[in-house]
C-alpha positions, 0 to 999 in steps of 0.5 A, a space after each residue: 528451878 526456872 532455869 531447868 526448862 530452858 536447859 532441858 530445851 537446849 539439850 533437846 535442840 542440840 540433839 535435834 540438830 545433831 540428828 538433822 545433821 546426820 540426815 543431811 549427810 546421808 540425803 541430798 536434794 535431787 537437783 543438788 546431787 545431779 550438779 555435785 555429781 556432775 551428771 548435769 552441769 548446772 543446778 538450774 538445768 537439773 531443775 528444768 529437767 525434773 520439771 519436764 519429767 525427764 528424771 526418774 528416781 526408783 522408776 518414778 518421775 521426780 521433782 527437784 526437791 526429792 531427797 536422794 540417798 545411797 542405793 537410789 536409782 536415777 534415770 535421766 533422759 537426754 533427748 534420745 539418750 537415757 542415762 541410768 545410775 545407782 547412787 553410791 555416795 552422797 556428799 555436799 562437795 566433791 572434787 571434780 576427779 572424785 565426782 564419778 565415785 558418787 554413782 555407777 552406771 547401770 
């Protein structure tokens, strides 16, 4: 009987980690998405842009830690130029040639 609670907790933890993995595959931090998608070359530059209020997600100023998911609209201000994209795909890593498949310009 003493092993039963431990076994129960093990299965609960296993289910939790699977669920967390599913969430991680459909969401990503904004700064990481900007880097992986190559909209901004470096993650530190993406952080700086977010801190300066030059990045909007769904019309709201966003911090670098905001989670991005498919369907979100990201707007980035580069000086006088503005870039607006819709998130199509969220992946942890992607080849350079496939990076533009993660979003579409609006």
